[in-house]
MARMIVO-162864 format. One record per residue (C-alpha): residue in one letter; x, y, z. Coordinates in Angstrom, 3 decimals, padded with zeros to 6 digits. Layout:
<rs>
+------+----------+----------+----------+
: code :        X :        Y :        Z :
+------+----------+----------+----------+
:    a :        X :        Y :        Z :
...
+------+----------+----------+----------+
</rs>
This chain:
<rs>
+------+----------+----------+----------+
: code :        X :        Y :        Z :
+------+----------+----------+----------+
:    m :  018.144 :  040.011 :  123.015 :
:    q :  020.004 :  039.192 :  120.033 :
:    e :  021.400 :  042.353 :  119.744 :
:    r :  023.151 :  041.696 :  123.272 :
:    n :  024.242 :  038.272 :  122.820 :
:    r :  025.564 :  038.939 :  119.213 :
:    a :  027.566 :  041.511 :  121.030 :
:    k :  028.403 :  038.963 :  123.867 :
:    v :  029.800 :  036.376 :  121.791 :
:    l :  031.714 :  039.069 :  119.764 :
:    a :  033.843 :  040.197 :  122.910 :
:    a :  034.331 :  036.526 :  123.655 :
:    a :  035.441 :  035.517 :  120.767 :
:    r :  037.623 :  038.485 :  120.397 :
:    e :  039.391 :  037.321 :  124.017 :
:    e :  039.164 :  033.178 :  122.224 :
:    f :  041.335 :  034.711 :  119.382 :
:    s :  043.704 :  037.053 :  120.614 :
:    e :  044.772 :  033.913 :  123.514 :
:    r :  044.559 :  031.002 :  120.961 :
:    g :  044.531 :  032.226 :  117.390 :
:    f :  042.454 :  031.166 :  115.093 :
:    r :  043.210 :  027.372 :  114.788 :
:    d :  043.254 :  027.037 :  118.208 :
:    a :  040.192 :  028.778 :  119.500 :
:    k :  036.818 :  026.419 :  120.380 :
:    i :  033.346 :  027.268 :  119.658 :
:    d :  032.288 :  025.366 :  122.868 :
:    s :  035.452 :  028.188 :  124.942 :
:    i :  033.693 :  031.042 :  123.028 :
:    a :  030.347 :  030.325 :  124.521 :
:    d :  031.504 :  029.559 :  127.690 :
:    r :  033.162 :  032.676 :  127.783 :
:    a :  029.980 :  034.622 :  126.536 :
:    e :  028.105 :  032.682 :  129.468 :
:    l :  025.838 :  031.373 :  126.260 :
:    t :  024.929 :  027.873 :  125.048 :
:    r :  026.824 :  026.461 :  121.661 :
:    g :  023.253 :  026.914 :  119.999 :
:    a :  023.312 :  030.479 :  120.531 :
:    v :  026.717 :  031.196 :  119.222 :
:    y :  025.713 :  029.273 :  115.798 :
:    s :  022.449 :  030.882 :  115.921 :
:    n :  024.394 :  034.514 :  115.076 :
:    f :  027.041 :  033.126 :  113.163 :
:    p :  027.240 :  029.974 :  110.918 :
:    g :  030.671 :  029.430 :  111.797 :
:    k :  034.002 :  029.783 :  113.387 :
:    r :  035.562 :  031.845 :  109.890 :
:    a :  032.576 :  033.858 :  110.066 :
:    l :  032.870 :  034.864 :  113.699 :
:    y :  036.171 :  035.314 :  113.169 :
:    f :  035.911 :  037.824 :  110.131 :
:    a :  033.457 :  039.501 :  112.233 :
:    v :  035.561 :  040.218 :  115.010 :
:    l :  038.500 :  041.732 :  112.688 :
:    a :  035.585 :  044.075 :  111.159 :
:    d :  034.456 :  044.974 :  114.025 :
:    d :  037.299 :  045.997 :  115.212 :
:    a :  038.111 :  047.744 :  112.431 :
:    e :  034.977 :  049.794 :  112.438 :
:    r :  035.478 :  051.159 :  115.735 :
:    a :  039.346 :  052.209 :  114.850 :
:    p :  039.581 :  056.243 :  115.221 :
:    r :  040.088 :  057.502 :  111.916 :
:    p :  041.614 :  061.513 :  112.047 :
:    a :  041.602 :  063.773 :  108.987 :
:    g :  044.117 :  063.039 :  106.513 :
:    p :  047.037 :  065.158 :  105.607 :
:    g :  047.934 :  064.074 :  102.083 :
:    r :  047.608 :  067.300 :  099.810 :
:    t :  048.988 :  065.507 :  096.475 :
:    p :  048.971 :  062.377 :  095.303 :
:    d :  052.680 :  061.303 :  096.585 :
:    a :  052.284 :  063.130 :  099.975 :
:    a :  048.708 :  060.704 :  100.285 :
:    l :  050.395 :  057.707 :  099.110 :
:    g :  052.910 :  058.127 :  101.708 :
:    a :  050.807 :  058.743 :  104.478 :
:    f :  048.068 :  056.313 :  103.062 :
:    a :  051.334 :  053.754 :  103.769 :
:    r :  052.064 :  054.727 :  107.200 :
:    a :  048.820 :  054.562 :  108.238 :
:    w :  048.335 :  050.995 :  106.855 :
:    l :  052.077 :  050.382 :  108.309 :
:    a :  050.914 :  051.710 :  111.792 :
:    r :  048.629 :  048.763 :  111.816 :
:    l :  051.285 :  045.875 :  111.955 :
:    p :  053.244 :  044.538 :  114.549 :
:    l :  056.854 :  045.266 :  115.664 :
:    a :  059.456 :  042.457 :  115.455 :
:    t :  058.829 :  042.308 :  119.443 :
:    d :  055.228 :  042.199 :  119.083 :
:    e :  052.937 :  039.156 :  119.861 :
:    q :  050.973 :  038.398 :  116.565 :
:    g :  047.375 :  039.329 :  116.971 :
:    p :  044.387 :  037.432 :  115.629 :
:    g :  044.850 :  039.382 :  111.829 :
:    m :  047.826 :  037.823 :  111.149 :
:    e :  045.857 :  034.350 :  110.397 :
:    f :  043.503 :  036.492 :  108.265 :
:    l :  044.960 :  035.370 :  104.882 :
:    p :  045.041 :  031.165 :  105.175 :
:    e :  041.025 :  031.498 :  106.097 :
:    i :  041.066 :  033.378 :  102.118 :
:    l :  042.131 :  030.322 :  100.870 :
:    t :  040.059 :  027.907 :  102.171 :
:    d :  037.576 :  027.648 :  099.356 :
:    e :  037.254 :  029.373 :  095.825 :
:    p :  033.991 :  031.545 :  096.616 :
:    t :  035.495 :  033.216 :  099.127 :
:    r :  038.923 :  033.914 :  096.949 :
:    q :  036.979 :  035.127 :  094.500 :
:    a :  034.890 :  037.478 :  096.609 :
:    y :  038.202 :  038.823 :  098.361 :
:    a :  039.942 :  039.412 :  094.767 :
:    q :  036.679 :  041.696 :  093.799 :
:    l :  036.687 :  043.401 :  096.880 :
:    t :  040.491 :  044.360 :  096.489 :
:    r :  039.883 :  045.296 :  093.219 :
:    l :  037.242 :  047.250 :  094.732 :
:    d :  039.889 :  048.688 :  096.779 :
:    s :  042.051 :  049.777 :  094.553 :
:    i :  039.299 :  051.210 :  092.455 :
:    l :  038.385 :  053.492 :  095.507 :
:    l :  042.385 :  054.635 :  096.356 :
:    g :  042.554 :  055.372 :  092.880 :
:    l :  039.683 :  057.952 :  092.631 :
:    a :  041.271 :  059.641 :  095.886 :
:    l :  044.201 :  059.593 :  093.923 :
:    e :  042.767 :  061.212 :  090.371 :
:    r :  040.678 :  063.947 :  092.607 :
:    l :  044.256 :  065.348 :  093.765 :
:    t :  045.723 :  065.892 :  090.484 :
:    a :  045.418 :  068.574 :  087.625 :
:    t :  044.712 :  066.322 :  084.963 :
:    t :  042.052 :  063.532 :  083.924 :
:    a :  044.618 :  060.562 :  083.767 :
:    r :  043.311 :  057.552 :  085.552 :
:    l :  045.541 :  056.144 :  088.509 :
:    v :  043.818 :  053.131 :  089.453 :
:    r :  046.965 :  050.494 :  088.720 :
:    v :  049.158 :  052.988 :  091.110 :
:    a :  046.727 :  052.340 :  093.488 :
:    e :  047.130 :  048.567 :  092.621 :
:    t :  050.788 :  048.490 :  092.980 :
:    a :  050.710 :  050.246 :  095.833 :
:    l :  048.216 :  047.784 :  097.435 :
:    t :  050.398 :  045.307 :  096.279 :
:    t :  053.285 :  046.850 :  098.213 :
:    l :  051.495 :  047.130 :  101.385 :
:    h :  049.843 :  043.879 :  101.400 :
:    g :  053.419 :  042.316 :  100.641 :
:    a :  054.523 :  043.857 :  103.555 :
:    s :  051.957 :  042.783 :  105.917 :
:    r :  052.694 :  039.357 :  104.689 :
:    l :  056.447 :  039.414 :  105.475 :
:    s :  055.403 :  041.421 :  108.981 :
:    a :  053.889 :  038.204 :  109.963 :
:    a :  056.147 :  035.549 :  108.182 :
:    a :  059.606 :  037.152 :  108.930 :
:    p :  059.227 :  039.599 :  112.251 :
:    g :  061.821 :  042.494 :  111.661 :
:    f :  062.441 :  041.960 :  107.980 :
:    v :  060.114 :  045.102 :  107.055 :
:    e :  061.661 :  048.351 :  106.871 :
:    p :  058.415 :  050.511 :  107.359 :
:    f :  060.616 :  053.820 :  106.234 :
:    n :  061.675 :  052.185 :  102.842 :
:    v :  058.162 :  051.120 :  102.354 :
:    v :  056.451 :  054.433 :  102.781 :
:    s :  059.375 :  056.016 :  100.433 :
:    a :  058.935 :  053.225 :  097.556 :
:    c :  054.923 :  054.265 :  098.146 :
:    e :  055.401 :  057.952 :  097.705 :
:    r :  057.399 :  057.581 :  094.360 :
:    l :  054.275 :  055.289 :  092.808 :
:    a :  052.591 :  058.495 :  092.566 :
:    d :  054.959 :  059.529 :  089.788 :
:    l :  054.748 :  056.340 :  087.722 :
:    d :  053.244 :  056.343 :  084.348 :
:    l :  051.594 :  053.360 :  083.930 :
:    g :  050.189 :  053.650 :  080.502 :
:    d :  046.683 :  053.587 :  082.605 :
:    g :  043.850 :  054.295 :  080.550 :
:    w :  039.733 :  053.678 :  080.722 :
:    p :  038.789 :  051.787 :  077.465 :
:    p :  034.979 :  051.462 :  076.789 :
:    p :  032.994 :  048.676 :  077.058 :
:    h :  032.565 :  046.646 :  073.609 :
:    l :  028.949 :  048.715 :  073.574 :
:    p :  027.431 :  046.031 :  070.878 :
:    f :  028.137 :  043.794 :  073.281 :
:    i :  025.949 :  045.528 :  076.369 :
:    p :  022.330 :  045.419 :  076.334 :
:    p :  020.909 :  048.560 :  076.136 :
:    a :  019.094 :  050.270 :  079.863 :
:    h :  014.978 :  049.533 :  080.020 :
:    p :  013.109 :  052.764 :  080.740 :
:    f :  011.308 :  052.207 :  084.052 :
:    d :  008.624 :  054.071 :  086.073 :
:    e :  008.323 :  052.844 :  089.343 :
:    a :  008.694 :  054.591 :  093.069 :
:    w :  011.688 :  054.561 :  094.788 :
:    s :  012.020 :  054.150 :  098.838 :
:    p :  015.094 :  053.288 :  099.714 :
:    p :  016.397 :  052.111 :  103.166 :
:    p :  018.786 :  054.593 :  105.643 :
:    v :  022.315 :  053.271 :  104.798 :
:    v :  025.429 :  053.917 :  105.708 :
:    d :  028.378 :  055.174 :  103.433 :
:    a :  031.504 :  053.217 :  104.022 :
:    v :  033.866 :  055.273 :  102.443 :
:    t :  032.847 :  057.961 :  104.880 :
:    g :  031.953 :  055.940 :  107.552 :
:    e :  028.214 :  058.370 :  107.968 :
:    p :  024.765 :  057.736 :  107.269 :
:    v :  023.503 :  058.821 :  104.000 :
:    s :  020.305 :  059.160 :  102.235 :
:    l :  019.675 :  057.621 :  098.471 :
:    d :  016.852 :  059.725 :  097.599 :
:    g :  019.098 :  061.572 :  095.564 :
:    d :  019.335 :  061.542 :  091.932 :
:    g :  021.915 :  059.230 :  090.244 :
:    v :  022.912 :  055.778 :  089.700 :
:    v :  022.645 :  052.543 :  092.547 :
:    a :  024.119 :  049.527 :  091.386 :
:    v :  023.608 :  045.973 :  093.442 :
:    l :  026.960 :  044.093 :  093.197 :
:    g :  027.436 :  040.636 :  094.253 :
:    l :  031.092 :  040.217 :  095.488 :
:    h :  032.058 :  038.525 :  092.843 :
:    r :  031.000 :  040.950 :  090.566 :
:    l :  032.685 :  044.606 :  092.186 :
:    e :  034.538 :  045.705 :  089.490 :
:    a :  031.457 :  046.382 :  087.255 :
:    v :  031.335 :  049.565 :  089.449 :
:    e :  034.172 :  051.282 :  087.555 :
:    e :  031.866 :  051.394 :  084.484 :
:    a :  029.514 :  053.254 :  085.991 :
:    v :  031.826 :  055.600 :  087.414 :
:    r :  033.792 :  056.444 :  084.328 :
:    a :  030.398 :  056.750 :  082.315 :
:    v :  027.423 :  058.450 :  084.700 :
:    p :  027.200 :  062.110 :  084.053 :
:    y :  029.651 :  065.172 :  085.940 :
:    g :  028.151 :  065.680 :  089.548 :
:    e :  025.896 :  062.221 :  089.461 :
:    t :  026.178 :  060.402 :  092.099 :
:    v :  026.921 :  056.877 :  092.040 :
:    t :  026.467 :  054.159 :  095.042 :
:    v :  027.116 :  050.434 :  094.860 :
:    a :  025.248 :  048.024 :  097.277 :
:    l :  027.339 :  044.685 :  097.828 :
:    v :  025.400 :  042.172 :  097.720 :
:    s :  026.197 :  038.315 :  098.662 :
:    g :  024.626 :  035.032 :  098.268 :
:    d :  026.200 :  034.026 :  101.799 :
:    p :  025.881 :  037.265 :  103.815 :
:    a :  026.626 :  035.786 :  107.173 :
:    e :  029.929 :  034.175 :  105.900 :
:    l :  031.315 :  036.853 :  103.505 :
:    g :  029.085 :  040.189 :  104.541 :
:    p :  031.847 :  040.823 :  107.604 :
:    l :  034.931 :  039.994 :  105.271 :
:    a :  033.399 :  042.781 :  102.769 :
:    r :  033.092 :  045.074 :  105.770 :
:    l :  036.515 :  044.224 :  107.123 :
:    t :  038.046 :  044.695 :  103.568 :
:    v :  036.374 :  048.076 :  102.724 :
:    t :  036.690 :  049.256 :  106.285 :
:    e :  040.342 :  048.657 :  106.618 :
:    l :  041.113 :  050.492 :  103.311 :
:    c :  038.427 :  053.460 :  103.528 :
:    g :  040.253 :  053.800 :  107.281 :
:    c :  043.474 :  054.400 :  105.959 :
:    l :  042.026 :  056.535 :  103.411 :
:    r :  040.457 :  058.925 :  105.518 :
:    q :  043.601 :  059.525 :  107.677 :
:    a :  045.959 :  060.180 :  104.342 :
:    f :  043.549 :  061.961 :  102.045 :
:    p :  042.235 :  065.583 :  103.094 :
:    k :  038.093 :  065.040 :  102.742 :
:    g :  037.869 :  067.336 :  099.794 :
:    a :  039.286 :  063.977 :  097.721 :
:    w :  037.753 :  061.319 :  099.083 :
:    p :  036.045 :  058.986 :  096.671 :
:    t :  032.254 :  060.454 :  095.826 :
:    l :  031.653 :  056.608 :  095.030 :
:    r :  029.274 :  055.644 :  097.725 :
:    v :  029.595 :  051.931 :  099.019 :
:    v :  026.778 :  050.577 :  100.893 :
:    h :  026.787 :  046.947 :  102.857 :
:    d :  023.815 :  045.218 :  101.805 :
:    e :  023.683 :  041.898 :  103.920 :
:    t :  019.976 :  042.129 :  104.944 :
:    g :  019.475 :  042.808 :  100.878 :
:    t :  017.015 :  045.610 :  101.611 :
:    v :  018.801 :  048.055 :  099.179 :
:    a :  018.507 :  045.096 :  096.708 :
:    a :  014.626 :  044.595 :  097.777 :
:    a :  013.953 :  048.287 :  096.969 :
:    a :  015.665 :  048.402 :  093.508 :
:    g :  012.840 :  045.160 :  092.272 :
:    l :  015.114 :  042.231 :  093.512 :
:    p :  013.880 :  039.424 :  095.848 :
:    a :  017.189 :  037.923 :  096.187 :
:    a :  020.528 :  038.461 :  095.168 :
:    g :  023.874 :  036.411 :  095.136 :
:    d :  027.990 :  036.780 :  094.561 :
:    t :  027.140 :  037.073 :  090.375 :
:    t :  024.464 :  039.900 :  090.576 :
:    e :  024.487 :  043.037 :  089.018 :
:    t :  021.883 :  045.172 :  088.683 :
:    a :  021.639 :  049.126 :  087.991 :
:    i :  019.337 :  051.823 :  088.337 :
:    r :  018.863 :  055.239 :  087.425 :
:    v :  016.547 :  057.421 :  090.178 :
:    r :  015.271 :  060.943 :  089.796 :
:    a :  013.212 :  062.756 :  091.233 :
:    g :  012.444 :  060.024 :  093.930 :
:    r :  011.376 :  057.440 :  090.973 :
:    i :  013.632 :  054.866 :  089.235 :
:    i :  013.548 :  056.162 :  085.520 :
:    a :  015.661 :  053.291 :  083.913 :
:    r :  017.236 :  049.870 :  084.899 :
:    a :  019.587 :  047.429 :  083.365 :
:    d :  020.591 :  043.694 :  084.491 :
:    t :  023.249 :  041.030 :  083.651 :
:    r :  026.536 :  042.246 :  082.948 :
:    g :  027.054 :  045.529 :  081.389 :
:    a :  024.528 :  046.649 :  083.209 :
:    c :  026.510 :  049.325 :  085.233 :
:    h :  027.352 :  051.173 :  082.093 :
:    a :  024.139 :  050.584 :  080.214 :
:    v :  022.449 :  052.434 :  083.225 :
:    a :  025.157 :  055.004 :  084.053 :
:    s :  025.550 :  056.108 :  079.845 :
:    a :  021.889 :  056.137 :  079.475 :
:    t :  020.371 :  059.196 :  078.286 :
+------+----------+----------+----------+
</rs>
């Protein structure tokens, strides 16, 4: 019954936001459309903004994602830009509900911090995909950051100045970014200030999860590193990716102290990035980093965290079905990934 009511609320909210926009939408009107009480709406979502993020995330997860054609970094970036721009309204279109997204990010500092780190995670994922298409060991995260800066700017201008954005020029600019030398590199963390991982011996019983990068169910039973990161610490995942031995899997479980509000924001941000990535890059170039939305905290609990917040950073190493190393606080990702 709760799942059915949640689906009815989402459908009603989608209609309300599409017709009235976020600012003028009313919870009472959403409840009437869903044929539910106001209390039933609030029992599923803590407020209008959380419901708005949930509608956008649900739409992003349902969108079809054909396989990508890009075989070189420039071709892939061009295809990525086309996929990104295809979601934007033309000058003659009505502005959809997603166009009011940015102002809601700016309403409070914790949400802004979470969105900044989610955007950082997006750039890491896009950079890792670009790196898999090159024959060198160059880091391309700064190129990815520059491409996302360009595309986010195009998104905002398409709403603020309809008709100003010329999609063909934006695509051409993104293609040329692949050849830029931005002096990118990965300096190792300051090791003396990172506490070492602790030897551990405990059974590992992870729950079933879905990888947001591929959109498919995955098992966490295999050997590798699992990082549990709060939404204000997501950039730390790159420390695990760069330090882990070749061939080992890195999984990041995203957690929050306010999962009802920020969980949909995380799903929306990562899903939109990975949806465009899957359309632009061949499957063999998709990042091997696995991203799991742990809104209920089940992965965190399996890793020994009864409670997690937005500043959480815990990492474990799994081997043969057991946790053999663990670290907490800043530097945990690097400590566990580099532990022997």
